[in-house]
TIVEXBA-204228 format. One record per residue (C-alpha): x, y, z; residue in one letter. Coordinates in steps of 0.2 Angstrom, whole numbers, plus 5000, padded with zeros to 4 digits. Layout:
# TIVEXBA-204228
XYZA
...
# end
This chain:
# TIVEXBA-204228
500050005000M
500550184997I
501350275012S
502350425004R
501650574995W
502450724987L
501150844994F
500650895012S
499050835021R
498551025021E
498451015003E
497450855003M
496050925014S
495851075003E
495850974986D
494850824991F
493150784998E
492250625004W
490750564993T
489450455001K
488750314990F
487650164992L
486550255004K
488050295015G
488750115015K
490250185005L
491250345006E
492350384991I
493750514992L
493750614976Q
494550774970P
493450924972K
493950964954K
494550854940G
494350664938A
492750604948R
491950434946F
490450414934S
488950294931I
490150194919D
491150134934S
489550074943V
488949984928I
490649894925L
490649844943S
489049754941G
489549674925F
491149614932S
490449464942F
491749404954V
491749224961R
491949194979D
493849204984G
494449264967E
495849394965S
495449554955V
496649684946L
495849854943D
496949954930L
496750144931G
495850124947C
495550314949G
494750344966T
494450154969A
492550164966I
492549994956I
493649914969M
492549974983A
490949914974L
491649744970I
492149724988D
490349764993Q
489449664980F
490549504980Y
491749404990H
493549434983P
495049364991Q
496149514986K
495949674975I
497449764968V
497249944960G
498550024948V
498450204946E
499650324937L
499050494945Q
499750514962E
498250614969K
497050484963L
498150344970A
498050434986Y
496150444985C
496050254981S
497150214996N
496150325008E
494550255001T
495050075004M
495750105021K
494050185027R
493150035019L
494049905029Q
493549775017G
494549625009C
496449615007D
496949754995W
498349854988E
498650014978I
500050034966I
500550204960N
501350174943C
501150174925D
500150014920L
501249994905K
502649954918E
501649854930Y
502049664932Q
501349564947S
502149414954E
500549324955K
499249324941K
497449374944F
495749284940D
494949444933I
495549604927V
494449754925V
494649924918F
493750084912N
494950144899P
495050324892P
493650344879F
494150494869F
495350524855D
496550664858L
496450714839R
494550744841C
493750884850G
494451004864L
495650944877L
495150964895S
496151104903P
496150994919D
497650874919E
496750744930E
495150744919R
496150744903R
497250594908L
495650494914S
494550534899R
495850554885Q
497350454891G
498650554881E
499850414879D
498850264886T
497750174874T
496550024875L
497949914868K
499049964883D
497649904895F
497549744885L
499349714885K
499449744904C
497949634907A
498649484897F
500249474906K
499449484923N
497949374920L
497849184924K
497649074909E
495849034914E
495549214919G
494449344911R
494449534908I
492949654909C
492949824902F
491749964896I
491950054879F
490950174868P
489750084857K
490350184842E
492050104844K
491449924845E
492449874830K
494049954837E
493849854853A
493549694844M
495049724833K
496149764848S
495649614857L
496149504843K
497849584841E
498149564859N
497649374860Y
496049394868F
494349304863H
492749404867P
491449294876A
490149414881I
489449574875L
488149684882R
487449844875N
487049994887V
485850134884R
485250274896D
483350254893C
482150154882V
482050294869S
483950324867S
485250234856D
486550124864F
488050224870Q
489150094878R
489649914877I
490149794891L
491449664885I
492049504894L
493449414885A
494649274889R
496349204883K
495549044878K
494249044864E
492449004869S
490649044864S
490349224860F
488549284865V
487649444867E
486749474883L
485049564884P
485449744884H
485549854899L
484350004900T
484750124915L
483150214916R
481350174912D
480050274902E
479750374918N
481650414920K
481750304935D
483150184937Y
482850004932S
482849874945K
484549814940E
485249984942M
484350014959K
485349864965K
486949934959L
486550104967L
486050044984G
484250094982E
483649914985I
484649774993P
485949694982Y
485649524990Y
483949434989D
483249375006E
483749245011P
485449225005S
486749105011F
488549065014F
489048875015C
490648835023D
491948705017A
491048555023M
489348585014V
489748604995L
488348494989R
487148594999L
487748754991A
487448674974K
485648614979Y
485248794984L
485948874969R
484948744959F
483348814966L
483848994962G
484549044980F
486049154981D
487249044990T
489149084992A
490448954994Y
492348944996L
493248784999K
494748865007D
493949005017A
494549025034D
493449065049D
493949245050D
493649285032W
491949195033L
491449295048L
491949455040K
491049415023E
489449365031C
489449515042E
489749635027K
488449555016S
487149495028G
487149315022R
486749175034T
488149045037L
487548865035L
488748755044T
489048595055L
490448675065D
489848715082R
491348815088E
491048925072L
489248935077I
489648995094K
490849135087R
489549195075F
488149205088K
489349295100K
489649425086K
487849435082G
488049375064V
486749265056K
487149075057V
486048915055F
486648745062E
486548595052L
486348425061D
486648295047S
488048255036F
486848205022S
486648345009P
484848285006G
484448305024E
485348465026Q
484348535011F
482648485017K
483048565034K
483548725026V
482048725015L
480848695030S
481648815042H
481748965030F
480148915021K
480948915004L
480148874987N
480948864970E
481249034963R
481049084945D
482849154945K
484149034939K
485949024945R
487548954938C
488048804949L
489848844947K
489849034949C
488249074959N
487949214946A
486149244941E
486049184923V
485349274908F
484049204897K
484549224879I
483749204862E
483849024855K
484549074838D
486049144847R
486648984854V
486448864839Q
488248844835K
488748814853Y
487548674858V
487248494851P
486048494837P
484848374846Y
484848494861T
484548644850F
483048554842I
482248484858T
482548624870Q
481548784871K
482548894884D
484348934885F
485349034898Y
487149104899I
488149134915C
488849314915P
490449254924S
491049084916C
489949114900S
489348934900K
487748904891I
486448794900T
484648734897W
483348624905G
483548444904G
483148274912T
484248314927H
483048444932L
481548324934S
482748194942R
483348324955F
481548374959R
481048184961N
482548124970E
482948274982I
481448384983L
480148244984K
481248104990G
# end
């Protein structure tokens, strides 16, 4: 983490201010003038679904808004932010200190020079959008560097992402819709394969202004998600945006966290559409902190851990059987759960998107395409799924058995 600065604390207090966000759950330190976070960062944080225990790299992290939101929405093991501008790096450092979230680090350097010893599961970035050759340059240096980049391009972000990403990892970024071809060309030139694209527009009557892109090192299916509309016809934010802005709870009730001993139970609950986190190697301190932060209920057989949770006033439910089926029935009965319309990825816990049938034809077996009506895609692993005989078998063997 950063500890030395080239300017005084007095200068800091005059130049910066704390901005409350997510109904006061977050406080982001920002310059009073210059580069400040926008709705694009909020959208990107929601698109960049982070699986439990993953490591995240945020390139050009600015004031750490994406880092802070990812820490609030998901359960990352560690987040590292790289920021060239010293004042913004200072803001990021102070924001994350106040948040007291997951393990984190701020690196004050040029991303073109950044090389991590350990590679990351996911790399996110909101690169400068505007071409220096077009339009007027902002007189404010911080804003100009953030929005126009000067000597940092999308290719620079992609090169840095590639060398710091695990082979099975993924990148997520936001870019202008009008530059979609440029983005796709840059991905190919830098050895990335696009997996998911999502168009973004401000309201139902406007054109698409932004695109969200998820890409991987390894080639996979490429599917377009249903578009994201920020506001409805009454100019109110959509339900999806209200979640990202903290106007309604991000987690559905009830939501759960299963400890290392009950993986099968976690999959059963996800199968029925319930938001259920799980990390095999999670230690007790991390579990306690994440459940306290998110409001999830821990499901466990560990009596000592149960005592610790109760002492801290954190929600916990004791399981009394080693049989996943019996555990599942007890949870269903106690919490009065019924199968939800929402569907979740069994691997990632992400809520899957229903996609048009004609978009998946070349990615699924011919017989499956002919016989199945509904198809879904995970916004994290981009796996395409559909209803099959295993659904009825699960209901007969587990729910009714």
